[in-house]
N, C-alpha and C positions, 0 to 999 in steps of 0.2 A: 399806708403801708394797709395793704389788704392781711389778713389770716392764711393767706394760701401764702404767703410771705414765708413766712417763719419755719417753711418744708422744703425751702429751698439750699443747694446746697452753696458752700462757701464763693464756686466759680460765679456760681447764677447771683448771689447777689451784690459781686461784686462787679458783672456787666451791666444787671440793673444799673447799680449807680453809677457807672460809668455812662450810662446811657443818659443818663437824669444830667447829669452836668452837660453833657453833649448838648440836649435838651433846653439846659437853662440861657446855654450862649448863645444858640438859636433865638432863642425868647432875649435876649439881649436890648432887641429896638420895637419888643412887644411885636413880632411879626416874623412867621414861620415863611420867607418866600418858598420860589417851586427848586428850586435849586438845593435849599435849604432841605425840605419835605424830600425828595428823591435820597437826600443823601442820608438823612432820620432814617427813612426805610430801609434802605443798604444796610445803615449797621445794626437796624436792630435784628435783619434774621439773619446777620453775624453774630448777633448775640443771644440768638435764640430768645429773642422777646417777641410771644404770642400778641396778637391784635390788641386783643383786650389790654392787658399791661401795655403795650404802647398808648393807647390814648388814655390809660389811667396816668401813664408817665407825662404825656402833654400834657394832661391838665394840671396836674401837680407836681412838678419836679424837684421842687422846693422838699417833698416830703421823703426823699433818698438822703441819704446824708453819703459824702463823698468818703473813698475808706483810701487812705494811700495806698498804693502796692508797693511791696514790699521789696520790689527789684530793682535797680534803679534803669533797667531797660525797660520794663514794663512800664513805669514812669515816662520817659521820653514816646516809647510807643502812645500812651494816653494821650501824650499833648501831643505828639502830631494827628491823630484822632482831630481833638480839639479846634487845629489849627485850620483844618481841611471845611471843618464848621464856619469859621470865621469867616471862609474864603468862595463856602457855599453858593453865597447871591454874587461876588466876582466885585463883592466893596466890604471894606471893614470901617465900621464905624468906629467910635473914641470909644462907646459902650461896651460892643462887642470884646474891645482890646482891652479892656477896664477890668472886666468880667474873666475875658483869660487871663490874665494878671493874679486875679485870684486865686483861679484856677491851679497857675503854677504854683502858688504858693502852699495849695490842699493836697496839689501832688507830692510836695515832696520840697519844692525848693524852696533854697533860702530868701528871709521876707528880701533883705540885701541886694540878694541877687537878682528877684523875680521881673525886674522890669527890664535888664539887660537882658533876660532870657528870654521874657515879651518883647521885646525890639527882634533880635535876631531869628523869633520864632517866624514874626508876620515879614521881615525880610527874606526869610528860606522858602518859605510859602508861596509870595511874591514872585518869585523866581524857579519857581515850579521844580524843587528838588524834589529830591524821593525821598524814603524813609530810609537808605542808610547814608546817603550826602545829611539830611536833614540827622539823623543820629549820632555822630562823627563834630557837626558844628556846634551843636548842643554842648556836649562834653564837653569841648574845647571852651564856651563860656564859660559852661558853669561847672568848672574846674573843682573837683570835691576832697 
């Protein structure tokens, strides 16, 4: 994390942390495919991440710790973003699923329920569910 990162707002820091989590997921198989790169660039733009910071995060995504969003709905939205990364290359590897499970736990889903949530996430994305359906299904599977 560079010196300039200390002057960022809370929201900017959260966006960078979330983006770094997505990059870690993309790199789970040690390759960023063309589809993953397109999604990363789109998300970087959405999160207002400049090109220099984008490259820095790609080189060292582990340098940016993940913070858990306070809102349950925000957690589900982050999970949806991450799930779209899993399938950006039209395939899901065991490594990506394992990283997704760890990120579920990092987002605040219980350790006991993370595998069930991860399985449901993969099922929902494979069946091309939109965010609204995704959110409802995750809330049903992850009854809190």
